[in-house]
DRENSEMI-990732 format. One record per atom (N, C-alpha, C): residue in three letters; x, y, z. Coordinates in steps of 0.05 Angstrom, whole numbers, plus 5000, padded with zeros to 4 digits. Layout:
# residues N
ALAXYZ
...
# end
This chain:
# residues 374
MET756512967375
MET757213227384
MET760113227393
GLN761613417383
GLN764513427390
GLN764813507419
ARG766713377433
ARG767313447461
ARG770213537462
MET770713727480
MET773413817485
MET774213717513
LEU775113477515
LEU775613357541
LEU778013487555
GLY777613537581
GLY779813627597
GLY780513917593
LEU778814077579
LEU779414357574
LEU777814527592
SER779114677609
SER777614847628
SER777815137621
ALA779615217602
ALA779815497596
ALA780915527567
ALA779515697552
ALA780515737524
ALA783215867523
ALA783916007545
ALA786516137546
ALA788815947545
MET788315687551
MET790415497550
MET791115407522
LEU789515477503
LEU789815377476
LEU791115587458
PRO792215497435
PRO793215687416
PRO791015877407
PRO791616127399
PRO789516317392
PRO787616217370
ALA788716067351
ALA787015977329
ALA784715797338
MET785015667362
MET783015487372
MET781315607394
ALA782115837404
ALA780815947428
ALA777815997423
ASN777116117401
ASN774216177396
ASN772615927394
ALA773715717382
ALA772215467379
ALA771715347407
VAL773615367425
VAL773315257452
VAL771215417467
LYS771215677464
LYS769215847478
LYS766415777469
LYS766115687444
LYS763415627434
LYS762715337440
ALA764615167448
ALA764114887453
ALA762314847477
PRO760614647478
PRO758914597501
PRO760614517525
ALA759714597549
ALA761214527573
ALA760814227578
ILE762814107590
ILE762613827598
ILE763313807627
LYS762413587638
LYS763013537667
LYS765613387669
THR767513507682
THR770113367685
THR769913167708
GLY771212937704
GLY771212727725
GLY772212837752
GLN771012737772
GLN771612837799
GLN774212687809
VAL776412787800
VAL779012667807
VAL780812877818
ALA780712917844
ALA782413127855
ALA785313057852
ALA786012807856
ALA788812737853
ALA789812767825
ALA788012717806
ALA788712727778
ALA789213007768
THR787913197781
THR788213477772
THR790113637789
ALA791413497807
ALA793513637824
ALA796213577812
VAL798113737819
VAL800813687810
VAL801813437822
ALA802913257806
ALA803812997816
ALA805913027837
GLN805712857858
GLN807912847877
GLN810312707863
SER812612757874
SER815012637863
SER815312347874
SER813512177863
SER813511897872
SER814411717849
ALA816011517856
ALA816911327836
ALA814511157827
GLY814511097802
GLY812310947791
GLY811810677803
THR813910557814
THR813610297826
THR812810307856
GLU812510547867
GLU811810577895
GLU808810627899
VAL807310637877
VAL804410677879
VAL803010417871
GLU800410407876
GLU798910167871
GLU798910097842
SER799209837836
SER799309737809
SER796709787794
LEU796909907770
LEU794509957754
LEU793109697747
HIS794709497741
HIS793509237734
HIS792009117758
GLN793009137782
GLN791609037805
GLN789009177809
ILE789009437805
ILE786509587807
ILE784509497786
ALA785409467761
ALA783709367740
ALA782709087745
ALA784408917754
ALA783708637758
ALA781508607780
ALA781708777800
ALA779608777821
ALA776908847810
SER776808987788
SER774309067775
SER773608897751
GLY775108687747
GLY774408497725
GLY775608567698
ARG777708717698
ARG779008787672
ARG782008737673
MET783308777651
MET786208767649
MET787309047642
PHE789509117653
PHE790909357645
PHE793709287635
GLY794509417614
GLY797209367603
GLY798309597587
SER800309537571
SER801709737556
SER803109617532
ALA803609777512
ALA805509697492
ALA808309697504
PHE810109537492
PHE812809527501
PHE814609457478
ASP817109527480
ASP819109477459
ASP821709417473
MET823909447458
MET826509367469
MET827409537493
ALA826109757498
ALA826809917523
ALA826209747548
SER824309567546
SER823709397569
SER826009217576
VAL827709157557
VAL830008987561
VAL832509157567
ASN832709387552
ASN835109547554
ASN835109757576
ASP832709817586
ASP832410017607
ASP831209877632
PRO832909787651
PRO831809637673
PRO829709787689
GLN829910047692
GLN827910207707
GLN825210187693
TYR825310207667
TYR822810187652
TYR821609907653
GLY823409707650
GLY822409437652
GLY821109387679
GLU822109497701
GLU820909457727
GLU818209597728
LEU818009837716
LEU815509977715
LEU813309817701
LEU814009697679
LEU812209537664
LEU811309287680
ARG813209157692
ARG812508927708
ARG810708997732
HIS811109227743
HIS809509307766
HIS806609367759
HIS806209507736
HIS803509617730
HIS802009457709
CYS803209277695
CYS801809147673
CYS801108857678
GLY798708777669
GLY797908507670
GLY798008377643
ILE798708537623
ILE798908437595
ILE800508637580
LEU802108547560
LEU803708727544
LEU803308667514
THR803508887498
THR803208867469
THR805708957456
THR806708797437
THR809108877423
THR808609127406
ASP810609297404
ASP810409547391
ASP811409527361
TYR814009517357
TYR815009517330
TYR816109247321
GLN816909077339
GLN818608857331
GLN817208627317
PHE814508617317
PHE813108407303
PHE811708507278
LYS812208757270
LYS811108847245
LYS812608727222
PHE811208687200
PHE812208537177
PHE814908627168
ALA815208897164
ALA817708997153
ALA820008977173
THR819308977199
THR821408937219
THR822508657218
LEU820708467216
LEU821608187215
LEU822708107188
ARG821608207166
ARG822308117139
ARG823108347121
TRP825008497129
TRP826008717112
TRP827008607086
ARG828208367087
ARG829208227063
ARG827407987059
GLU826707937034
GLU824907707028
GLU826107447036
GLU828707417033
GLU829907157037
GLU830407087066
SER829907267085
SER830607207112
SER828607337131
ILE828507227156
ILE826907337177
ILE828607357202
ASN828307577217
ASN830107627240
ASN828407637265
TYR828607427282
TYR827007407306
TYR828607497331
TYR831007607327
TYR832807657349
TYR831407837371
LYS830308067363
LYS829108237382
LYS826308137391
ALA824908017372
ALA822307907379
ALA822507697400
ASP824507527398
ASP824907317418
ASP825507437446
GLN827007657446
GLN827607787472
GLN825107897485
LEU823208007469
LEU820708107481
LEU819107877492
VAL818907657478
VAL817507427488
VAL818707327514
ALA821407317514
ALA822807227538
ALA822307417562
PHE822107677557
PHE821507867578
PHE818807807590
CYS816807757574
CYS814107697584
CYS814107427599
GLN815507237589
GLN815506977602
GLN816906997629
SER819007147631
SER820407167657
SER818807327677
ALA817107517667
ALA815407677684
ALA812707537690
GLY812207317676
GLY809607187680
GLY807307337668
LEU807807487646
LEU805707657634
LEU804807547607
PRO802207547603
PRO801307477576
PRO802107687556
ILE802407607531
ILE803407787510
ILE801507797486
ARG801108037475
ARG799508077451
ARG801408147428
GLY800908027405
GLY802608077382
GLY801408297364
HIS803008497358
HIS802208717340
HIS804308747319
THR803708727294
THR801208637282
THR802008447259
LEU800308267252
LEU801008077231
LEU800708197203
ILE798408317197
ILE797908427170
ILE796908707172
TRP798308887158
TRP797609167157
TRP798409267129
ASN796809437117
ASN797509537091
ASN799509767092
GLU800609817115
GLU802910007118
GLU805209847130
TRP807509987133
TRP809909877146
TRP810709607132
ASN810909617106
ASN811609387090
ASN814109447074
PRO815809247069
PRO818309287054
PRO817709327024
GLU819609447010
GLU819209496982
GLU818909246966
TRP820209026974
TRP820008786958
TRP817108676958
LEU815708716980
LEU812908626981
LEU811108806964
LYS811609066966
LYS810009256950
LYS810209206920
GLN812509106912
GLN813009066883
GLN812308786874
ALA811508606892
ALA811108326885
ALA808408296870
ALA808308076854
ALA805908006839
ALA803707926859
PRO801107956852
PRO799007886871
PRO799107606882
SER799807416865
SER799907136875
SER802107106895
HIS804307256891
HIS806607236910
HIS805907366936
VAL804407586935
VAL803507716960
VAL801707536976
ALA799807406962
ALA798007216976
ALA799606986988
TYR801606886974
TYR803306686986
TYR804706777011
TRP805607027011
TRP807007127035
TRP805107187058
LEU802607257052
LEU800707277075
LEU800507017090
ASP800106797075
ASP799806537087
ASP802406457101
ARG804606487087
ARG807106387098
ARG808006547123
HIS807606807121
HIS808506977144
HIS806906907169
ILE804306887167
ILE802706827190
ILE803306547200
GLU803606347182
GLU804206077191
GLU806906057205
GLU808806207196
GLU811506197208
GLU811606347235
VAL810506587235
VAL810706757259
VAL808906647281
VAL806306617275
VAL804506517295
VAL805206227303
GLY806106077284
GLY806905797290
GLY809305787309
ARG811205967305
ARG813605977322
ARG812806017352
TYR810806187356
TYR810006257384
TYR807406127392
ALA806505927378
ALA803905797384
ALA803805707413
GLY801605777426
GLY801305707455
GLY802505907474
LYS803906107464
LYS805306307481
LYS803906577481
PHE802106627462
PHE800906897459
PHE798006897468
HIS797307107482
HIS794507147490
HIS792807207465
SER793907387448
SER792307467424
SER794207597404
TRP793107627380
TRP794507757358
TRP792707977346
ASP793808207341
ASP792508397323
ASP792908297295
VAL791008137286
VAL791407997260
VAL791508187237
VAL789608377237
VAL789508587216
VAL789408847231
ASN791209027224
ASN791409297237
ASN790409507218
GLU788709687228
GLU787809917213
GLU787009847184
PRO785009677181
PRO784209597154
PRO782909827138
MET782110047152
MET780610257138
MET782210507134
TRP781610627111
TRP782810897104
TRP780911017083
PRO778811157092
PRO776811257073
PRO777811417050
GLY780111547054
GLY781211707032
GLY782111547008
HIS782411287011
HIS783211116988
HIS780811046970
ASN778411116979
ASN776011076963
ASN775610786954
LYS776010606972
LYS775610316967
LYS773010226981
GLU772109986973
GLU769709866985
GLU770009867016
PHE767809937030
PHE767709947059
PHE769910137071
GLY770810317054
GLY772910507064
GLY775510377070
LEU776110147057
LEU778509997064
LEU781010137054
ARG783210077069
ARG785810187062
ARG787110037040
SER788210177021
SER789710046999
SER792509977009
GLY793909816994
GLY796509727001
GLY797009456989
PRO799309326994
PRO800009076980
PRO798008856984
TRP797008827009
TRP795108607015
TRP792508657001
PHE791508907002
PHE788908966989
PHE789208946959
ARG791309046948
ARG791609046919
ARG791808756908
ALA792908586924
ALA793208306915
ALA790708146917
MET789108186939
MET786808016945
MET784208156948
GLY784208426947
GLY781808566953
GLY781008536982
PRO778408586989
PRO777508557016
PRO777908277028
ALA778208077011
ALA778407807020
ALA780907757037
TYR782907937036
TYR785307887051
TYR784807877081
ILE782808027090
ILE782208037119
ILE781307767129
LYS779307657116
LYS778307397124
LYS780507187122
ARG782007197101
ARG784106997097
ARG786207017120
ALA786907257128
ALA788907287150
ALA787807167176
PHE785307217182
PHE784107107206
PHE784006807205
GLU783306697182
GLU783106407180
GLU785806267183
VAL787806377171
VAL790506257173
VAL791406277202
THR790906497215
THR791706527244
THR790206327261
ALA787706297257
ALA786106107272
ALA787005817268
ARG787705757244
ARG788705487238
ARG791505437250
THR793105637252
THR795905607261
THR796005597292
ASP794505767305
ASP794405757335
ASP791605807344
PRO789905597346
PRO787105637353
PRO786705757381
ALA788705737398
ALA788305837426
ALA788606137428
ALA790206257410
ALA790606547411
ALA788206697401
LYS787406907416
LYS785107067407
LYS785907237384
ARG784007277366
ARG784507417341
ARG783007687341
VAL784507907337
VAL783508177341
VAL783608327315
LEU781408477310
LEU781408677288
LEU781808947301
ASN784009087294
ASN784809327309
ASN784509567291
GLU783009767300
GLU782510007284
GLU783010267299
ALA783610477284
ALA784310737296
ALA782210947290
TRP782211157307
TRP780811417301
TRP777811397300
LEU776711187311
LEU773811167311
LEU772411347331
GLU774011477348
GLU772911667367
GLU773011957358
ARG774112007335
ARG774512277326
ARG771912417318
ALA771812677321
ALA769412827315
ALA769412937286
ASP771712937273
ASP771913067247
ASP770812887225
HIS771012977200
HIS769912827177
HIS771212547175
TRP773712537183
TRP775112277182
TRP773912077201
GLY773412167226
GLY772111987245
GLY769311907237
ARG767812097226
ARG765112037217
ARG765111837195
GLY767011867176
GLY767211677154
GLY768011397163
LEU769811387182
LEU770711127193
LEU768410987207
ARG766911137224
ARG764711007239
ARG762510917220
ALA762011067199
ALA759810997180
ALA760510737165
ALA763110687161
ALA763910457145
ALA764710217162
PHE765310257188
PHE766410047204
PHE764409817208
LEU762009877217
LEU760109667223
LEU759309507198
PRO758709637175
PRO758209477151
PRO760509287144
MET763009387146
MET765309207141
MET765308977161
LEU765009037187
LEU765008827207
LEU762708627203
ASP760408727197
ASP758108547193
ASP758608357170
GLN759708457148
GLN760308277126
GLN762308067134
LEU764408147148
LEU766407947157
LEU765107737175
LEU763407817193
LEU762107627211
LEU760207447195
GLU758707557176
GLU756907397160
GLU758407187144
GLN760907257136
GLN762607067121
GLN763906857139
GLY763406877165
GLY764606687183
GLY767506737191
THR768406997188
THR771107067195
THR771507027225
PRO773506877233
PRO773906817262
PRO775107037278
ILE773607257282
ILE774407487298
ILE773507447326
ASP775407467345
ASP774807427373
ASP774307687389
ALA775507907379
ALA775308167394
ALA775808387375
ILE774908627383
ILE775508877368
ILE777409047384
GLY779509137371
GLY781409327384
GLY780809607375
LEU780309787394
LEU779910067389
LEU782410217400
GLN783910347382
GLN786510447390
GLN786310677410
CYS784710877405
CYS784211107423
CYS786711267428
HIS788011367407
HIS790011577410
HIS788411837411
LEU787911937435
LEU785912147438
LEU787012427431
ALA785512577415
ALA786012857409
ALA783813007424
PRO784513147446
PRO782413267463
PRO780513457449
ASP781413587428
ASP779813777414
ASP778213647391
ASN778313387388
ASN777213257365
ASN776112977374
LEU774012997391
LEU773012747402
LEU769912767404
ASP768612577391
ASP765712547392
ASP765012317410
MET764812377436
MET764412157455
MET761712017452
ASP759712167446
ASP757012047443
ASP757011847420
ALA758111927397
ALA758211747374
ALA760011507379
PHE762211557394
PHE764011337400
PHE762711137419
LEU761311227439
LEU760011047457
LEU757710887443
GLN756411017424
GLN754410877409
GLN755610647393
LEU758010707381
LEU759410497366
LEU760210267385
VAL761210337408
VAL762010127428
VAL759609947434
GLU757310067439
GLU754909917445
GLU754109737422
GLN754409837397
GLN753709677374
GLN755609437370
ILE758209477376
ILE760109257375
ILE759309047396
GLN758609137420
GLN757908947441
GLN755408797434
GLN753508917420
GLN751108777411
GLN751808547392
ARG754108557379
ARG754908347361
ARG756408127376
GLY756508147402
GLY757707937419
GLY760807937420
LEU762008167412
LEU764908177411
LEU766008347434
PRO767908247450
PRO769208407470
PRO770908617457
ILE771608827473
ILE773109057462
ILE775709087478
TYR777909117464
TYR780409187476
TYR781109477469
VAL781609647489
VAL782809907483
VAL785809867481
THR786809887457
THR789509777451
THR791809977452
GLU791310237447
GLU793510427443
GLU792910697456
LEU791910697480
LEU790910937492
LEU793211127500
ASP792911377492
ASP794611607502
ASP793111857496
VAL794112087505
VAL792812347502
VAL794912537489
ASN794312617465
ASN796012817451
ASN795813087466
ASP798013177476
ASP798013427492
ASP798813677476
GLN798813657450
GLN799913867433
GLN798414137437
ILE795814127442
ILE794314377443
ILE794514517470
PHE795714387490
PHE795814497517
PHE798214667521
ALA798114837541
ALA800215037547
ALA802814897554
ASP805015047552
ASP807714947558
ASP808014887587
ASP806715037605
ASP807014987633
ASP806414697640
ILE808314567652
ILE808014277657
ILE805814207676
ALA805514357698
ALA803414297717
ALA800614327704
GLU800214547689
GLU797714587675
GLU797114367654
ARG799214307639
ARG798914107618
ARG798213837630
ASP799613767652
ASP799013507665
ASP796213497675
GLN795213717686
GLN792513717696
GLN790513677673
HIS790913807651
HIS789113767628
HIS789213487617
VAL791613367614
VAL791813097604
VAL790412907623
ALA790812937649
ALA789412767668
ALA786412787666
ALA785413027662
ALA782513067659
ALA781412927635
VAL783012927613
VAL782112787589
VAL781912487594
TYR784012377606
TYR783912097613
TYR781412037631
SER781012207651
SER778812157669
SER776112167655
ASP775612387640
ASP773012417627
ASP772512187608
PHE774612107592
PHE774211897572
PHE773711627586
LEU775411547604
LEU775211287616
LEU772811257635
GLN772111477649
GLN769811457667
GLN767311397652
GLU767011497627
GLU764711427611
GLU765011157597
LEU767311107585
LEU767710867570
LEU767410617588
LEU768510627612
LEU768510387629
LEU765910337642
GLN763810487636
GLN761110407643
GLN760210187625
GLN761510147602
GLN760809937583
GLN761909667592
PRO760309457594
PRO761309207604
PRO763109057586
GLY763109127560
GLY764708967541
GLY767609037539
ILE768509237555
ILE771309317554
ILE772909127572
GLU774508957560
GLU775908747575
GLU778808837581
ILE780108977563
ILE782909057566
ILE783209347560
ILE784809487577
ILE785609767572
ILE788609777572
GLN789709867549
GLN792609887547
GLN793410157537
THR795410277550
THR796610517539
THR798810447519
TRP799410637501
TRP801410577481
TRP804110677492
GLN805410487506
GLN807710537524
GLN806610647550
LEU808310647570
LEU807410727597
LEU808810987607
SER811111047596
SER812611287604
SER812911467580
ASP812811727586
ASP813211937565
ASP815811887550
LYS817811777563
LYS820411747551
LYS820211577526
TYR818311397524
TYR818111207502
TYR815611247485
SER814211467489
SER811911517473
SER812711567443
PHE811011477425
PHE811611527397
PHE811111817390
TYR809911967408
TYR809612257403
TYR812212407407
GLN814112297422
GLN816712427425
GLN818012487398
GLY818912737395
GLY820112807369
GLY818112937350
ARG815512927357
ARG813613047339
ARG812913337348
GLN813913417371
GLN813713687380
GLN816413787387
GLU816714057388
GLU819314177396
GLU819814127426
ARG817714107441
ARG818014057470
ARG817713757476
GLN818413677500
GLN818013407509
GLN815113367515
VAL814013137506
VAL811113087509
VAL810512987537
ARG808013017545
ARG807012927571
ARG804412777567
VAL804512547554
VAL802012427544
VAL801212167558
LEU802912067577
LEU802511807589
LEU802511837620
PRO801811617634
PRO801511647663
PRO804111687679
PHE806411637667
PHE809011667681
PHE810811837663
ASP812512007676
ASP814212187661
ASP816812047652
ARG818612207641
ARG821012087630
ARG822811957651
GLU822412037676
GLU824011927698
GLU822411707713
MET820211617701
MET818511407712
MET817111487737
GLN816711757740
GLN815311857763
GLN812311887757
VAL810811867779
VAL807911887777
VAL807012167768
LYS805012167750
LYS803812417741
LYS800812417748
PRO799512637746
PRO796612637752
PRO795012437734
ALA796012387710
ALA794612197693
ALA794411917706
TYR796411837721
TYR796311587735
TYR793811567753
HIS793411777769
HIS791211777788
HIS788511777773
ALA788311927751
ALA785911927735
ALA785311647724
ILE787311517713
ILE786911247703
ILE786211047725
ALA787611067748
ALA787110887770
ALA784210907780
GLN783211147783
GLN780511177792
GLN778511067773
ALA778911107747
ALA777110997727
ALA777210697726
LEU779610577729
LEU779810287728
LEU778410157751
ALA777910307772
ALA776610187796
ALA773510167792
ILE772510277770
ILE769610257765
ILE768909957761
PRO767109847776
PRO766409557773
PRO765409497745
ARG766209277734
ARG765309187708
ARG762809027711
ASN760609127700
ASN758008997703
ASN757308847678
ASP757708587678
ASP757108417654
ASP754108387650
# end
């Protein structure tokens, strides 16, 4: 059943969506007074650390990060204060490292690793193999050459940082039902060269290169209520089961959770989470944020709605014992990947562009305090 999280009035939505909201079933909004109030003008580093709250309940909280952590001291301090783990954003993607076949550029990647080492924070690598974000030379390569580069890339990159990474998103977003492939898999250079076998191969090479780093299969949009989400959920478990039956060394499942408040099937998503847990795999929420596009321009109202979405979603999800890590995709609106996708400035994360506290912070903090019952 589709849920409209954080929506208290159809009048807040564009006219085209108002009738749908009026017909949607009512939901119980999380009891977070602080989250639904206008945020005080508090610096993000003056409030309790989200990671400390999460750690007290048996979880980890973190964020994606990129070169802004190095180049923007205020943001770097915000990350250090609130995060117990960080995930690389762009700098470890294949095309970023290997835009040219004959060379690899670790200059920025090394700076991110150094940032985490200096802050004493574990680091997650995103991502080794993805059928998107690849250079033209790889797309045009012969299948045998693509297979060679899968092995070589993982051996070189994972090997360079062996012993330094908490985990790797070994394969990112393997599914794309619109490509009409087996198990709804995404097409691209890796799939075209090796078929579904590229996934198992990538995990095996990663395990061989750095056995200590956890290996994660990271997927998007499994929480959606539309036909896309239904198709992904229907195909995900059969794909996962086949990989596990083949002995693929998967240590955890990453669920991205870029939330669209008007397109969320919480019941189906929670069922999927339970089914993943039944397979003995922990779950990392890897890329959490709330798309605020449907909400009104008024900042106070928009912030209240975004906070309510975070609250409703996390209050239910964190009842599940298998959720080990919760990470937002960046920590401040200033560095959200949604910036530039709307005419207005987005308000999708727990801290604003000035690193000030927003109601979303309080919503996340209260949810993170839910004890984890193994």
